[in-house]
MMTF fields as JSON, N, C-alpha, C and O atoms, coordinates in Angstrom:
{
  "mmtfVersion": "1.0.0",
  "mmtfProducer": "UNKNOWN",
  "numBonds": 415,
  "numAtoms": 416,
  "numGroups": 104,
  "numChains": 1,
  "numModels": 1,
  "chainsPerModel": [1],
  "groupsPerChain": [104],
  "chainIdList": ["A"],
  "bondAtomList": [4, 2, 8, 6, 12, 10, 16, 14, 20, 18, 24, 22, 28, 26, 32, 30, 36, 34, 40, 38, 44, 42, 48, 46, 52, 50, 56, 54, 60, 58, 64, 62, 68, 66, 72, 70, 76, 74, 80, 78, 84, 82, 88, 86, 92, 90, 96, 94, 100, 98, 104, 102, 108, 106, 112, 110, 116, 114, 120, 118, 124, 122, 128, 126, 132, 130, 136, 134, 140, 138, 144, 142, 148, 146, 152, 150, 156, 154, 160, 158, 164, 162, 168, 166, 172, 170, 176, 174, 180, 178, 184, 182, 188, 186, 192, 190, 196, 194, 200, 198, 204, 202, 208, 206, 212, 210, 216, 214, 220, 218, 224, 222, 228, 226, 232, 230, 236, 234, 240, 238, 244, 242, 248, 246, 252, 250, 256, 254, 260, 258, 264, 262, 268, 266, 272, 270, 276, 274, 280, 278, 284, 282, 288, 286, 292, 290, 296, 294, 300, 298, 304, 302, 308, 306, 312, 310, 316, 314, 320, 318, 324, 322, 328, 326, 332, 330, 336, 334, 340, 338, 344, 342, 348, 346, 352, 350, 356, 354, 360, 358, 364, 362, 368, 366, 372, 370, 376, 374, 380, 378, 384, 382, 388, 386, 392, 390, 396, 394, 400, 398, 404, 402, 408, 406, 412, 410],
  "bondOrderList": [1, 1, 1, 1, 1, 1, 1, 1, 1, 1, 1, 1, 1, 1, 1, 1, 1, 1, 1, 1, 1, 1, 1, 1, 1, 1, 1, 1, 1, 1, 1, 1, 1, 1, 1, 1, 1, 1, 1, 1, 1, 1, 1, 1, 1, 1, 1, 1, 1, 1, 1, 1, 1, 1, 1, 1, 1, 1, 1, 1, 1, 1, 1, 1, 1, 1, 1, 1, 1, 1, 1, 1, 1, 1, 1, 1, 1, 1, 1, 1, 1, 1, 1, 1, 1, 1, 1, 1, 1, 1, 1, 1, 1, 1, 1, 1, 1, 1, 1, 1, 1, 1, 1],
  "groupList": [{"groupName": "MET", "atomNameList": ["N", "CA", "C", "O"], "elementList": ["N", "C", "C", "O"], "formalChargeList": [0, 0, 0, 0], "bondAtomList": [1, 0, 2, 1, 3, 2], "bondOrderList": [1, 1, 2], "singleLetterCode": "M", "chemCompType": "L-PEPTIDE LINKING"}, {"groupName": "TYR", "atomNameList": ["N", "CA", "C", "O"], "elementList": ["N", "C", "C", "O"], "formalChargeList": [0, 0, 0, 0], "bondAtomList": [1, 0, 2, 1, 3, 2], "bondOrderList": [1, 1, 2], "singleLetterCode": "Y", "chemCompType": "L-PEPTIDE LINKING"}, {"groupName": "ILE", "atomNameList": ["N", "CA", "C", "O"], "elementList": ["N", "C", "C", "O"], "formalChargeList": [0, 0, 0, 0], "bondAtomList": [1, 0, 2, 1, 3, 2], "bondOrderList": [1, 1, 2], "singleLetterCode": "I", "chemCompType": "L-PEPTIDE LINKING"}, {"groupName": "LYS", "atomNameList": ["N", "CA", "C", "O"], "elementList": ["N", "C", "C", "O"], "formalChargeList": [0, 0, 0, 0], "bondAtomList": [1, 0, 2, 1, 3, 2], "bondOrderList": [1, 1, 2], "singleLetterCode": "K", "chemCompType": "L-PEPTIDE LINKING"}, {"groupName": "ARG", "atomNameList": ["N", "CA", "C", "O"], "elementList": ["N", "C", "C", "O"], "formalChargeList": [0, 0, 0, 0], "bondAtomList": [1, 0, 2, 1, 3, 2], "bondOrderList": [1, 1, 2], "singleLetterCode": "R", "chemCompType": "L-PEPTIDE LINKING"}, {"groupName": "GLU", "atomNameList": ["N", "CA", "C", "O"], "elementList": ["N", "C", "C", "O"], "formalChargeList": [0, 0, 0, 0], "bondAtomList": [1, 0, 2, 1, 3, 2], "bondOrderList": [1, 1, 2], "singleLetterCode": "E", "chemCompType": "L-PEPTIDE LINKING"}, {"groupName": "VAL", "atomNameList": ["N", "CA", "C", "O"], "elementList": ["N", "C", "C", "O"], "formalChargeList": [0, 0, 0, 0], "bondAtomList": [1, 0, 2, 1, 3, 2], "bondOrderList": [1, 1, 2], "singleLetterCode": "V", "chemCompType": "L-PEPTIDE LINKING"}, {"groupName": "GLY", "atomNameList": ["N", "CA", "C", "O"], "elementList": ["N", "C", "C", "O"], "formalChargeList": [0, 0, 0, 0], "bondAtomList": [1, 0, 2, 1, 3, 2], "bondOrderList": [1, 1, 2], "singleLetterCode": "G", "chemCompType": "PEPTIDE LINKING"}, {"groupName": "LEU", "atomNameList": ["N", "CA", "C", "O"], "elementList": ["N", "C", "C", "O"], "formalChargeList": [0, 0, 0, 0], "bondAtomList": [1, 0, 2, 1, 3, 2], "bondOrderList": [1, 1, 2], "singleLetterCode": "L", "chemCompType": "L-PEPTIDE LINKING"}, {"groupName": "ALA", "atomNameList": ["N", "CA", "C", "O"], "elementList": ["N", "C", "C", "O"], "formalChargeList": [0, 0, 0, 0], "bondAtomList": [1, 0, 2, 1, 3, 2], "bondOrderList": [1, 1, 2], "singleLetterCode": "A", "chemCompType": "L-PEPTIDE LINKING"}, {"groupName": "THR", "atomNameList": ["N", "CA", "C", "O"], "elementList": ["N", "C", "C", "O"], "formalChargeList": [0, 0, 0, 0], "bondAtomList": [1, 0, 2, 1, 3, 2], "bondOrderList": [1, 1, 2], "singleLetterCode": "T", "chemCompType": "L-PEPTIDE LINKING"}, {"groupName": "SER", "atomNameList": ["N", "CA", "C", "O"], "elementList": ["N", "C", "C", "O"], "formalChargeList": [0, 0, 0, 0], "bondAtomList": [1, 0, 2, 1, 3, 2], "bondOrderList": [1, 1, 2], "singleLetterCode": "S", "chemCompType": "L-PEPTIDE LINKING"}, {"groupName": "ASN", "atomNameList": ["N", "CA", "C", "O"], "elementList": ["N", "C", "C", "O"], "formalChargeList": [0, 0, 0, 0], "bondAtomList": [1, 0, 2, 1, 3, 2], "bondOrderList": [1, 1, 2], "singleLetterCode": "N", "chemCompType": "L-PEPTIDE LINKING"}, {"groupName": "CYS", "atomNameList": ["N", "CA", "C", "O"], "elementList": ["N", "C", "C", "O"], "formalChargeList": [0, 0, 0, 0], "bondAtomList": [1, 0, 2, 1, 3, 2], "bondOrderList": [1, 1, 2], "singleLetterCode": "C", "chemCompType": "L-PEPTIDE LINKING"}, {"groupName": "HIS", "atomNameList": ["N", "CA", "C", "O"], "elementList": ["N", "C", "C", "O"], "formalChargeList": [0, 0, 0, 0], "bondAtomList": [1, 0, 2, 1, 3, 2], "bondOrderList": [1, 1, 2], "singleLetterCode": "H", "chemCompType": "L-PEPTIDE LINKING"}, {"groupName": "ASP", "atomNameList": ["N", "CA", "C", "O"], "elementList": ["N", "C", "C", "O"], "formalChargeList": [0, 0, 0, 0], "bondAtomList": [1, 0, 2, 1, 3, 2], "bondOrderList": [1, 1, 2], "singleLetterCode": "D", "chemCompType": "L-PEPTIDE LINKING"}, {"groupName": "PRO", "atomNameList": ["N", "CA", "C", "O"], "elementList": ["N", "C", "C", "O"], "formalChargeList": [0, 0, 0, 0], "bondAtomList": [1, 0, 2, 1, 3, 2], "bondOrderList": [1, 1, 2], "singleLetterCode": "P", "chemCompType": "L-PEPTIDE LINKING"}, {"groupName": "GLN", "atomNameList": ["N", "CA", "C", "O"], "elementList": ["N", "C", "C", "O"], "formalChargeList": [0, 0, 0, 0], "bondAtomList": [1, 0, 2, 1, 3, 2], "bondOrderList": [1, 1, 2], "singleLetterCode": "Q", "chemCompType": "L-PEPTIDE LINKING"}],
  "groupTypeList": [0, 1, 2, 3, 3, 4, 5, 3, 2, 6, 7, 3, 8, 1, 5, 8, 4, 8, 1, 6, 9, 7, 4, 10, 11, 3, 11, 2, 6, 9, 8, 5, 12, 8, 3, 3, 2, 13, 5, 5, 14, 8, 3, 7, 3, 1, 11, 2, 5, 6, 2, 15, 8, 8, 5, 3, 16, 17, 8, 9, 5, 7, 15, 17, 2, 8, 9, 2, 16, 10, 8, 6, 3, 3, 6, 16, 5, 16, 6, 4, 3, 2, 2, 7, 15, 8, 11, 12, 6, 5, 3, 6, 8, 6, 7, 8, 15, 2, 4, 16, 4, 2, 10, 15],
  "groupIdList": [1, 2, 3, 4, 5, 6, 7, 8, 9, 10, 11, 12, 13, 14, 15, 16, 17, 18, 19, 20, 21, 22, 23, 24, 25, 26, 27, 28, 29, 30, 31, 32, 33, 34, 35, 36, 37, 38, 39, 40, 41, 42, 43, 44, 45, 46, 47, 48, 49, 50, 51, 52, 53, 54, 55, 56, 57, 58, 59, 60, 61, 62, 63, 64, 65, 66, 67, 68, 69, 70, 71, 72, 73, 74, 75, 76, 77, 78, 79, 80, 81, 82, 83, 84, 85, 86, 87, 88, 89, 90, 91, 92, 93, 94, 95, 96, 97, 98, 99, 100, 101, 102, 103, 104],
  "secStructList": [7, 3, 3, 3, 3, 3, 1, 1, 7, 7, 1, 7, 7, 3, 3, 3, 3, 3, 3, 3, 1, 1, 1, 7, 2, 2, 2, 2, 2, 2, 2, 2, 2, 2, 2, 2, 2, 2, 2, 2, 2, 1, 6, 6, 3, 3, 3, 3, 3, 3, 3, 3, 6, 6, 6, 7, 6, 6, 2, 2, 2, 2, 6, 6, 7, 7, 1, 1, 1, 3, 3, 3, 3, 3, 3, 1, 1, 1, 7, 3, 3, 3, 3, 1, 7, 7, 7, 7, 2, 2, 2, 2, 2, 2, 2, 2, 6, 7, 7, 7, 7, 7, 7, 7],
  "xCoordList": [146.717, 146.875, 145.507, 144.762, 145.183, 143.93, 144.208, 145.167, 143.367, 143.403, 142.013, 141.043, 141.91, 140.586, 140.497, 141.392, 139.429, 139.15, 137.72, 136.791, 137.554, 136.218, 136.181, 136.863, 135.393, 135.184, 133.759, 133.248, 133.115, 131.705, 130.949, 130.817, 130.459, 129.883, 128.43, 127.599, 128.153, 126.799, 126.554, 127.242, 125.595, 125.337, 126.05, 126.412, 126.245, 126.801, 128.296, 129.031, 128.721, 130.145, 130.5, 129.849, 131.519, 131.955, 133.097, 134.119, 132.911, 133.969, 134.515, 133.819, 135.771, 136.404, 137.575, 138.307, 137.74, 138.838, 139.565, 138.959, 140.86, 141.67, 142.606, 143.465, 142.433, 143.299, 144.444, 144.226, 145.667, 146.869, 147.762, 147.498, 148.816, 149.81, 151.18, 151.858, 151.577, 152.864, 152.784, 151.708, 153.94, 154.017, 154.433, 155.467, 153.615, 153.878, 153.458, 152.726, 153.923, 153.553, 152.043, 151.467, 151.401, 149.95, 149.209, 148.21, 149.69, 149.069, 149.225, 148.289, 150.403, 150.663, 149.785, 149.208, 149.686, 148.846, 147.384, 146.675, 146.928, 145.535, 145.241, 144.204, 146.137, 145.928, 145.952, 145.121, 146.882, 146.946, 145.677, 145.123, 145.219, 143.991, 142.79, 141.938, 142.723, 141.609, 141.592, 140.539, 142.748, 142.821, 142.357, 141.609, 142.808, 142.441, 140.931, 140.308, 140.347, 138.905, 138.137, 137.164, 138.571, 137.883, 137.964, 136.969, 139.128, 139.266, 138.421, 137.902, 138.285, 137.508, 136.007, 135.242, 135.572, 134.141, 133.543, 132.321, 134.37, 133.863, 134.549, 134.609, 135.053, 135.87, 135.208, 134.087, 135.945, 135.472, 134.443, 133.909, 134.153, 133.089, 133.566, 132.788, 134.836, 135.323, 136.416, 137.079, 136.583, 137.752, 138.241, 137.449, 139.555, 140.173, 141.003, 141.838, 140.764, 141.593, 142.365, 141.765, 143.68, 144.514, 144.955, 145.552, 144.654, 145.01, 146.023, 145.738, 147.198, 148.259, 148.123, 148.36, 147.745, 147.514, 148.802, 148.751, 149.951, 151.21, 151.43, 152.053, 150.921, 151.053, 149.907, 150.115, 148.693, 147.506, 146.651, 145.557, 147.127, 146.382, 145.018, 144.123, 144.853, 143.588, 142.435, 141.274, 142.73, 141.678, 141.022, 139.962, 141.627, 141.055, 139.758, 138.863, 139.652, 138.488, 137.2, 136.156, 137.264, 136.065, 135.354, 134.124, 136.111, 135.523, 135.611, 135.325, 136.0, 136.095, 136.944, 136.488, 138.17, 139.084, 139.775, 140.433, 139.62, 140.202, 141.3, 142.087, 141.359, 142.365, 142.767, 142.029, 143.949, 144.406, 145.028, 145.547, 144.99, 144.286, 142.768, 142.264, 142.053, 140.594, 140.123, 140.581, 139.203, 138.566, 137.205, 136.429, 136.918, 135.617, 134.948, 135.504, 133.752, 132.948, 132.089, 131.162, 132.393, 131.666, 130.373, 129.312, 130.481, 129.357, 129.424, 130.525, 128.313, 126.948, 126.689, 127.346, 125.731, 125.367, 124.706, 124.17, 124.719, 125.226, 126.753, 127.379, 127.329, 128.771, 129.099, 128.415, 130.159, 130.58, 132.083, 132.816, 132.542, 133.973, 134.401, 133.679, 135.594, 136.183, 137.611, 138.393, 137.941, 139.258, 140.104, 139.615, 141.373, 142.299, 142.927, 142.802, 143.613, 144.36, 143.523, 144.056, 142.226, 141.274, 141.582, 141.258, 142.202, 142.568, 141.396, 141.427, 140.368, 139.187, 138.207, 137.407, 138.284, 137.512, 136.018, 135.306, 135.538, 134.109, 133.628, 132.577, 134.388, 134.003, 134.051, 133.207, 135.026, 135.116, 133.913, 133.316, 133.551, 132.393, 131.113, 130.292, 130.937, 129.764, 129.796, 128.775, 130.958, 131.094, 130.815, 130.297, 131.157, 130.912, 129.539, 129.147, 128.814, 127.489, 127.57, 126.812, 128.513, 128.726, 128.451, 128.927, 127.695, 127.457, 128.654, 129.1, 129.171, 130.31, 129.927, 128.784, 130.904, 130.679, 130.612, 131.387, 129.683, 129.549, 130.236, 129.9, 131.203, 131.922, 131.426, 131.055, 131.423, 130.943, 131.987, 131.751],
  "yCoordList": [97.49, 98.628, 99.266, 99.489, 99.554, 100.217, 101.595, 101.798, 102.53, 103.861, 104.089, 104.144, 104.22, 104.382, 105.731, 106.131, 106.409, 107.689, 107.613, 108.077, 107.033, 106.902, 107.627, 107.252, 108.641, 109.35, 109.018, 107.96, 109.878, 109.655, 109.78, 110.873, 108.663, 108.621, 109.075, 108.511, 110.093, 110.575, 110.495, 111.161, 109.701, 109.542, 108.317, 107.403, 108.316, 107.169, 106.994, 107.963, 105.738, 105.412, 104.931, 104.035, 105.52, 105.152, 104.156, 104.427, 102.996, 101.992, 102.057, 101.742, 102.47, 102.698, 101.751, 101.45, 101.288, 100.387, 100.971, 101.207, 101.201, 101.747, 100.663, 100.174, 100.292, 99.302, 100.025, 100.961, 99.58, 100.147, 99.0, 97.835, 99.341, 98.35, 98.881, 99.522, 98.613, 99.1, 100.559, 101.156, 101.113, 102.51, 103.4, 104.067, 103.396, 104.269, 105.691, 105.909, 106.641, 108.033, 108.224, 108.975, 107.559, 107.692, 107.101, 107.662, 105.983, 105.362, 106.24, 106.392, 106.814, 107.684, 108.928, 109.339, 109.524, 110.711, 110.365, 111.138, 109.217, 108.811, 108.682, 109.154, 108.052, 107.888, 109.237, 109.486, 110.104, 111.437, 112.231, 112.875, 112.185, 112.894, 112.334, 113.09, 111.016, 110.387, 110.791, 111.129, 110.756, 111.16, 112.602, 112.912, 113.474, 114.89, 115.068, 115.8, 114.407, 114.5, 113.963, 114.573, 112.83, 112.229, 113.122, 113.295, 113.685, 114.555, 115.816, 116.333, 116.305, 117.525, 117.269, 118.091, 116.135, 115.914, 114.783, 114.705, 113.911, 112.754, 112.611, 111.506, 113.668, 113.601, 112.722, 112.978, 111.672, 110.769, 109.758, 109.013, 109.714, 108.833, 107.92, 107.576, 107.526, 106.71, 105.759, 105.966, 104.704, 103.838, 103.574, 103.431, 103.512, 103.263, 101.995, 101.861, 101.069, 99.874, 99.996, 100.146, 99.933, 100.006, 98.592, 97.897, 98.172, 96.832, 96.952, 97.534, 96.398, 96.398, 95.118, 94.02, 95.267, 94.106, 93.408, 92.293, 94.036, 93.331, 92.279, 91.246, 92.543, 91.601, 90.597, 89.434, 91.04, 90.179, 90.332, 90.893, 89.846, 90.029, 89.347, 89.769, 88.305, 87.582, 88.448, 88.142, 89.509, 90.363, 91.255, 91.827, 91.381, 92.212, 91.623, 92.361, 90.322, 89.662, 89.981, 90.19, 90.021, 90.243, 91.546, 91.59, 92.604, 93.902, 94.211, 95.333, 93.234, 93.371, 94.59, 95.474, 94.613, 95.723, 95.512, 94.494, 96.477, 96.388, 97.414, 97.272, 98.444, 99.507, 99.958, 99.765, 100.563, 101.048, 102.429, 102.747, 103.248, 103.007, 103.081, 103.828, 102.294, 102.308, 102.407, 101.669, 103.328, 103.47, 102.797, 103.035, 101.954, 101.297, 101.743, 101.587, 102.297, 102.637, 101.415, 101.114, 100.712, 99.493, 99.825, 99.276, 100.725, 101.113, 102.614, 103.145, 103.335, 102.867, 102.492, 102.986, 101.619, 101.203, 102.36, 103.252, 102.389, 101.368, 101.414, 102.449, 100.259, 100.171, 101.02, 100.954, 101.82, 102.661, 102.56, 102.289, 102.785, 102.73, 104.024, 104.591, 104.473, 105.661, 105.288, 104.838, 105.475, 105.109, 106.363, 107.388, 106.278, 107.387, 107.859, 107.213, 109.006, 109.496, 110.348, 110.895, 110.464, 111.146, 112.628, 113.225, 113.225, 114.64, 115.567, 116.741, 115.059, 115.871, 115.689, 114.754, 116.596, 116.465, 116.401, 115.603, 117.224, 117.245, 115.878, 115.401, 115.248, 113.927, 112.874, 111.978, 112.973, 112.017, 112.18, 111.188, 113.414, 113.648, 113.119, 112.509, 113.345, 112.811, 111.287, 110.649, 110.705, 109.253, 108.629, 107.516, 109.346, 108.85, 109.263, 108.883, 110.04, 110.541, 111.41, 111.23, 112.359, 113.283, 114.694, 115.1, 115.421, 116.827, 117.65, 117.488, 118.531, 119.356, 120.25, 120.692, 120.507, 121.436, 122.848, 123.227, 123.606, 125.0, 125.854, 125.798, 126.647, 127.513, 128.937, 129.372, 129.658, 131.053, 131.99, 133.196],
  "zCoordList": [70.663, 71.532, 71.748, 70.793, 72.994, 73.326, 73.885, 74.629, 73.523, 74.112, 74.661, 73.905, 75.959, 76.549, 77.229, 77.974, 76.969, 77.602, 78.108, 77.448, 79.267, 79.827, 81.161, 82.115, 81.201, 82.448, 82.865, 82.498, 83.609, 83.912, 82.604, 82.053, 82.115, 80.78, 80.818, 81.529, 80.046, 79.86, 78.367, 77.594, 77.95, 76.526, 75.978, 76.719, 74.664, 73.956, 74.218, 74.406, 74.226, 74.245, 72.844, 72.306, 72.261, 70.918, 71.019, 71.648, 70.391, 70.297, 68.882, 67.917, 68.773, 67.48, 67.295, 68.239, 66.072, 65.739, 64.53, 63.485, 64.681, 63.592, 63.083, 63.817, 61.816, 61.175, 60.478, 59.709, 60.755, 60.146, 59.679, 59.976, 58.95, 58.536, 58.924, 58.122, 60.143, 60.629, 61.033, 61.077, 61.326, 61.775, 60.602, 60.646, 59.566, 58.424, 58.78, 59.745, 58.003, 58.28, 58.185, 58.972, 57.239, 57.083, 58.283, 58.733, 58.794, 59.966, 61.2, 61.985, 61.365, 62.518, 62.453, 63.46, 61.269, 61.093, 61.36, 62.004, 60.875, 61.1, 62.59, 63.056, 63.342, 64.78, 65.491, 66.365, 65.135, 65.746, 65.454, 66.345, 64.206, 63.84, 64.592, 65.06, 64.708, 65.414, 66.884, 67.424, 67.528, 68.94, 69.122, 70.049, 68.231, 68.321, 68.161, 68.929, 67.175, 66.939, 68.143, 68.587, 68.664, 69.809, 71.042, 71.745, 71.308, 72.481, 72.342, 73.332, 71.128, 70.921, 70.919, 71.423, 70.357, 70.147, 70.983, 71.115, 71.548, 72.301, 73.651, 74.192, 74.192, 75.408, 76.471, 76.911, 76.871, 77.905, 77.453, 78.275, 76.155, 75.66, 74.537, 73.647, 74.569, 73.462, 73.91, 74.926, 73.114, 73.232, 71.815, 70.884, 71.672, 70.367, 70.478, 71.372, 69.562, 69.448, 68.141, 67.077, 68.213, 67.014, 66.666, 67.488, 65.438, 64.982, 63.851, 62.804, 64.075, 63.072, 62.252, 62.756, 61.002, 60.146, 59.726, 59.207, 59.937, 59.699, 60.786, 60.539, 61.98, 63.087, 63.137, 63.483, 62.792, 62.876, 61.621, 61.69, 60.479, 59.227, 59.211, 58.478, 60.009, 60.036, 60.547, 60.277, 61.27, 61.817, 60.763, 61.019, 59.597, 58.531, 58.001, 57.589, 58.008, 57.43, 58.182, 57.562, 59.501, 60.305, 59.991, 59.954, 59.766, 59.439, 57.948, 57.529, 57.151, 55.695, 55.302, 54.576, 55.792, 55.535, 54.194, 53.977, 53.302, 51.967, 51.727, 50.792, 52.562, 52.422, 53.821, 54.787, 53.913, 55.208, 55.054, 53.984, 56.083, 57.334, 57.154, 56.315, 57.957, 57.974, 59.412, 60.284, 59.644, 60.944, 60.88, 59.955, 61.869, 61.956, 63.248, 64.334, 63.118, 64.299, 64.586, 63.834, 65.671, 66.029, 66.779, 66.484, 67.744, 68.588, 68.737, 68.884, 68.709, 68.518, 67.061, 66.145, 66.881, 65.53, 64.803, 65.461, 63.497, 62.597, 62.506, 62.733, 62.167, 61.941, 60.718, 59.696, 60.839, 59.72, 59.542, 60.492, 58.295, 57.98, 57.303, 56.483, 57.669, 57.059, 56.669, 57.507, 55.404, 54.892, 54.717, 54.242, 55.101, 54.891, 56.181, 57.221, 56.107, 57.27, 58.225, 59.191, 57.967, 58.852, 59.004, 60.031, 58.0, 58.075, 57.766, 58.135, 57.097, 56.818, 57.973, 57.985, 58.939, 60.175, 59.889, 60.499, 58.977, 58.666, 58.18, 58.61, 57.289, 56.784, 57.884, 57.921, 58.776, 59.885, 60.804, 61.223, 61.12, 61.988, 61.359, 62.043, 60.064, 59.367, 59.401, 59.659, 59.142, 59.145, 60.498, 60.58, 61.561, 62.917, 63.436, 64.539, 62.641, 63.018, 64.272, 65.225, 64.244, 65.358, 64.866, 63.806, 65.633, 65.307, 65.795, 66.931, 64.933, 65.356, 66.53, 66.646, 67.396, 68.508, 67.951, 67.073, 68.472, 68.063, 69.115, 70.298, 68.666, 69.6, 69.455, 68.365, 70.567, 70.553, 70.034, 69.956]
}
């Protein structure tokens, strides 16, 4: 499943891959949290690929996935991985190398 949010792109495009194992509550929460973070901090500059390892377990090897859910930032480099439900926004932003938006 792909979720693409590409508008007129100014700056980096983030290619993100979320590995899950079925539609567990943790996987659903991770995807919801990721979408929220992307819309708030990367609006129009990201694509998300969701890979269900129950359907395609062979894909875990390429990104060396050892736990799920795992988010992999493919582009821009360097490749980074974040494990868990992505509920700690600050850690996700640091992991994706994104500066938080400052609101007035």
